[in-house]
Structures are given as C-alpha cells and as structure tokens.
N, C-alpha and C positions, 0 to 999 in steps of 0.2 A: 504494500500500500504506500502510495506517495505521501511525502510529508513536506511541509513548507521548508524545513531545514535542508532537505535534499534538493528541492527546487532552487532555493537561494544559493546553495553551494556550487551549482553548475555555472561554468563560464558562460557569459552572455555576449552577444554581438552588440548589445546596447550599453552605452555608458550612461546616458540620461535620456530616456524615451520622451520626456516632457519637451525637450528641445525640438522634437519633430512635430509637436502639436501645432495646428493652425492658430491656436489661441496664444502661443508663446510670442512675446514681443522682444526681439533681439535689440541689443544696444545700437547696432548699426543696421540700417535698412538700405540695402543696395538698390540703386536705380530709382530711388524716389526722392533724391535731394531737391529737385526742382519743385515737386509738390509740397514737400515739407517746408521749404523756404517760403513758398507763396502763402501757405496757410498760416505760418507763424507771423508773417508780415501783416496778414489781414486781421488776425485776432489781437495783435500787439496793442491797439488803442485801449483795450480794457486795462492794461497795465499802467496806462497814463490817465486813468479815471475818465475814459471816453467809451462810447458804445461802438463796437465793431459792427460792420454790416453783416447780414446773414449770408451764409455760404451753402451752395449745393454741390455735392461731390458725387460723381457717378463713374461707372466702369464695370466691366464684367466681374463675375465672382472670381475671387482669388487674385485680384490685381493689386492688392495691398492697401485698400482703402481703410479698413478697420484697424489694421496693424499700424498704419501711419498715424491715424488719429490718436490711438492709445499711446504711441511713442511720443507724440507732441504733448498730449495731456499730462504725461508723467513729468516732462520738462516744465510745463506751465505750472502745475499744482505744487511744485516744491519751492516756488518763489515766495510763498507766504505773503502774498499781496491780498487785497480785498477783491481780487478777481479769481474765479475758479472755473474749471471745466468739469462737466458732469456727463457721463456716458450712459445712455439708455438703449437697450435692445428692444426695438419696437415689435419684434416677432413675439416677445413675451408680454410687453406692456403695449397692447395694440388698440387702446381706446383712450380718449381724452381724459377720462376719469382716472384710469389706472396709471397713465403716464404722469399726470399732475400730482397724484399721490406719491409716486416713486420719486419724482423730482423734488418735492418738498421734503420728503423723508431724508434726503441727502443733507439737508441743512437744518432740519428740525425733527429729530427722531421721535419726538412725542406725538407726532401726527400719524404714526404708523398704527392706526386703529380704524376699525370700520365705523361707519355712522356719520363721518364728516362729509359734507357736500362740496361740490365744485366751488361755490362762492367762498367757502372757508379756505380752501387751498389757494384760491386767487388772492384773497386779502392777506394771507400769511406770506405769500411770495412778495407782494407789494411792501409789506412791513419789513421783510428781510432786505430787499433792495434799497429801501429808503434809508438804510443805515450805511449806504455807500457801496454796497456789494454789487459786483458785476458777475452775472452767470452766463457761461457759454455752454449750452446744452447740445450734446452730440446725439442725434436721433438716427441710430443705425437701422437700415431697412425701413426707412420712413414711410415707404409706400404700403407697409403692412398695417398702418393705423386706419381703423375703420371710418372714423369721423375726422379725417385729416384737415379738411377745410375749417371745421370748428376749432380744432386744436391750434392751427396756425393763427386764426383770428384772435383766440384767447391769449396766446403767448405774445403776439406782436402788440396787442392792445395794452398789455401791462406797461410797456414803455411809455405810453401816453399818460399813465397815472402815477409815475414815480418822479420825484424831484431830484433824487440821487440814484446812482446805480443804473443797471440796464440788464436786459436779457437778450442774448443772441442765439440764433438757431444755426446749427450745422447739420444739414440733412444728407444722409448717405443712401444711395440706391443703386441697384444693378440695372434699373430700367430708366433710361432717359425719357421715354415717351410718357411716363406716368404723369408728368406735369400737365399733359393735355387733359387729364381728368379733373384738374384743380379749378376752383373758382378763379376768375381773373385777378381778384384782389389778393388771394393767397399766392398765386403764381408770381405776381409782381414783387411781393415782399420776400418770398422765399428765394427767388432767383436773382439776388442782388450781385452775387459772384458765383460763377460756375467753374469747377475744376474737373478735368477729365483724367482718369487713370487708365492708360492703355494696357493691353495684355502684355505679359512678359514674352520675350523672344527665347529661342532655344539656348543661346549663349548666356542670357541673363538668368534663366532657370538653372543652368549648369552651375553658375557662380553661387546662386542662392542655396542650391543643394550641397555644394562643396562646403559652404559656410556652416550649414546645419550638421552635415556628416561629421565634420571635425569635432563638434561639440557633443553630438548625440550618440555617435557610434564609437565602439572601441577601435583602437588603432588597426588599420589594415582590414577592417571588417567589411568594407564595401569596395568592390573592384571599380576602377575608374570607368570601365566600359559600362557598368551598371548605372552609374550616375549619368553618363552621356545618353544612355538609352531612355532612362526615366525623363530626362529633360527633353529629348527629341519627341517622345510619345506625347508628353504634355503640351509642347508647343504646337504639335500637329492637331491635337484635340481641341485645346481651348486657351492655352497660355495661363492656366489657373495654377498658381503656386501651391495652393492647398492640395490640389490633385497630385502634384509632383511629390509633396511631402508624404501624403498618404500612401502613394505608390511605393516609396522607399521603406516606409515604416511597415507596411504589409509584407513587402518582400523580405524584410528582416525577420518578421514573425514566421513566415513560411520556411525560411532557411533554418531557423532555430528548431522548428518542429521536425525538420529532416536531419537534425544534428550536424549541420554544415558549419564550417568555420569561417565562411565569408559569404557575401551576397553577390551572386552572379547575374548575368543577363537573363538566364533561365528563370531565376526567382522573380525578377521584375515582370517578365512576361506572364508568369503564373498569377502574380498579384494584380495584374491589369484588369481582368474581368471582375474580380471581387470588389476592387475599388470603384470601378465604373458604376456598379449596381448600388453600392453604399452612397456614393455622392449623388447619383441620380435620385435616389429616394429622398435624400436630404434636400436637394434642390426642388424637387416636385412638391414636397410638403410645405415649402416656403412660398410657393407661387400663390398669387391671389386666385380666388375661386374660378373666375371666368377664364383665366389663362389655363387653368387645369382642365376646364371643360372643353376648350378649343383643342387642346392637345389630345384629350380623351377622344374627341370626334375623329381626329386624324388617325389615331391609333386604331380605333374601331374600323375605320375604312381600310386601313392597311392590313389588318388582321383577317378581315372577312371576305373582301371581294376586290376585284380589279376595277379600274376606272370604268364608269358607265359610258363615257363618251368614246365612240369608236376611234376617233383620231388619235387619242392617247393610247388606246389598246394596240393600235397597228404599228406605232413607231417605238422601236426599242429604246430610243434616247429618252423617252418619257417613262421608262420603267419605274414603278413605285411612286410616281407623281400623281397628284389629284388637282383638278381645277379648284381655285379658291371658292367659287360658287358652290361647288359640290361639298366642300368642307363646311361652308357656312350653313348649308341645308342640314347637314348631319349634326352640327353644333346646336342649331335651333331645335331639331328633333330631340336631341339629348336633353336639352334644358326642359322641354315639355315633359319628357319621361320622368325627370327628377323633380318636377314641380318648381322649377326656377324660371325666371323671366330672362329671355335672351337679350343681349345687348344689340345695339345698332351695327350696321355693316361698317361704319366708320370706326367704332370701338374694336370691332373684330379685326380690322386691318392693323390697328395698333398692337393688339395681342399677338398677331402673326409676326410683326416686326420684333417684338420683345422676345418671343419664343425662338426666333432665328438668332438674335443677338446672344441668347443664352445657350445656343448650340443644340436645342431640342429638335429643330427642323431646318430644312434647306428650302429656299424658294428661288424661282427664276421666272423671267418673263418669256412667254412663248413667242415664236416668230409670228409675224403678221400673216393673217390668212386663216388661222385656226380660231374661229369664233372671235375674230378681231385680234386683239393682243391681250392675252390672259395671263394672270399670275398662277404659277404652278407650285404646288407644295408637296414636300416629301419629308418623311421622318429622318432624323439624324442618328437614331439609335435603333436597336432591335425592337420590333413592335411587341414581342412577347414579354420582354423585360419591363417595358413601360406599362403594358396592359395589366400585369400583376399588381404593380404599385398603384395605378389609378383605380383599378377595381376595388382595392382595399380602401382607398380614400373615400370613394363614393358608395361603399357598401352600407 
C-alpha cells in the first residue's frame, strides 16, 4: 500500500509546480514592457491626488492581461499612498450587487454581511473616498457582469458626488466587440483609453517557457526540443501562454507517471489532447450564454448532417463549412427548444466574430456567385469534444 512518505521520497521532475500555474505572477514579465509602461503612466495621476481616466484592456486568452495587471498592482499597492488598486474576478462577482459588496469589503471588512442594500454600499464608498482615497478597480472578465450598464453608471456617478478622492475602472476582456452591447453612455466612459495585448509568437513563448522551466522544473528535467515543440504547438493554436504552461506541466505529470527522468517531445504530444479538452471546457464555461448557444448550433450541425445547400455539398473546398444563415436558423431553433429568446442577426454576427477570435470557429467569405457573397462557418475543434461539454452545460 502506498504511503505519503514513499511518494514524497521519490525524485521529482518538478522543483516548484506552482511556478507553472497560470495564476503565478513572475517578477519579470517578458514582452509586455510597453503595456506595463503605458498602464503605469495612465494610473500615475492617482499618486498625485488626481483621478486617472478609465482604461479598457483586451486581447485573446493567455496574452498576459491579468498577469500584467497583478504585476502592476503589486508595485502600486506597496507605495503606501492614499491610492490603491483592487482586483475583482467578474466571473465570480458577476452582478452589480455582488461586485459592490466585494469592492467595499476590501476597504471596510465590517460590511461583509448580508442584508445591506446597494445604497448602503454606495454611500460607504463615497464616505471612504471623501477622506482623500483614490480607488482603481480592476474588473477582470468585465463582460461577465450581468447588469454591466448599471454597474458602470453607478461607479462613474460616484465621482460626481465626492469632493476628494476618485474611483477609476480598468476593464479586462477577451472580447473587443462586447462594447457594442453597452449603452452609449457606458461605452463613452469606459473606453477613455484602450490597450491591446497581442498573442505571443513562437519565439516569445519559447522564452516564457524557458523562464518558467528554470524555476519550476528540476535541472535537466525538460529537453530543449520539448520546450520548442510546446511553444510551436501553442503559437500555431492560439498564442495562449497559459496553454503552453499547461502543456509542459501535463507533460511533466505524464512523464513522472511513466517513471521517466526527463520530459521529451513524446510527452508533450501525449499531453496535447488532454490539455486541449481541459482548456476548452474552461473557456466554454466562461462564455456568455448566447455565445455558447451559437457554438452549440454549429456543433449540432457539424455532428448530425452535411450542409443542406447543394453548392456547399458539391465543392470539396467547403468541407465542414455551413452558411451563416443556416447556422442562425439552427441557433434560433435551439433557443426555442431551450425556452430562450434568440438575439438579432446583428448580435449573432458579433458572436461569430468573438467565437472566431477565441479560436472556436473559422469563417471565410464565399466567392461571388454562390447565393451572392456569403459568410461560411466551420468548427475549429473536434465536434464530439465540444458536443460533450455543451450538452453538459445545457442539460
């Protein structure tokens, strides 16, 4: 029978597995100097008793947005000024009430009780800021907030009611187009400054992995070719640094299970499928409901039948593709089946753009002559893997 003493006495490929976590914030963030400098300059007025302008940050998953903000927040909050940064995960605190309660709790722990209403939180924040305090609140995955327009209105209105101090919003999202869903007043206040985080290249990912490997793995535990392969696979898939880190971490686990003394290309290839499914499930669960429904519609079409339009069926170059109109019909039908109200075709096009940016689908415009010029849509992953996850979400 195995014992913990026996397990702990075994030599390990890992030196510190926490270093490979996507939540770990290193002291040095490679390839994000420009973004770090720009954000620090934009929030620096708070250190001079002035209100910074609001900021919106966007980019694909794994492009270093959250890590960069946490890195800056650590530097900012050790200055012991009357300005502070507060981080809130909007996937967890996804309503105005819950978020306001969480925000106030950072500065007044006595408010962490049920029964208080929004006006109470509002007045308490004004009271705190009127002591000359400047709050910079980082709203990660801001598009997950159900009543976002109301929240933005509430937070921006606070600044009109304080004589000292201020509140600044930094919103982070994987989806640029979500701003189209905002009220014009919310949009104008939130998008005072926009900063883009591009995906990492293969060479950049290699450097990031080498940095983490030196701290996270035992010496000579990872072959250089395995690092190169993990970086190349990730750059080809998405440029998502979290994917690259999970790939090497999972490869390490598989190598240890096989009693290997180092991680090779073979271990990275074996880890690839497992990591893809894990990250796919995580990404899907974090999508807004109608993004999930549109993707579910495409998956159901891909899993059950070929395109109904003969022009698509006859041309091999269109294998796996569906006309956007066909997808919209399926999406509307699915909404009816699930007792939900489908969105407009305009919103549908935005969902398609977001799903493509996130790597779930591929789209292209057909040549002229096939029902005019149509948008064609195809899944970017195996339909059966997506189907299992989405069926579970909507079961």
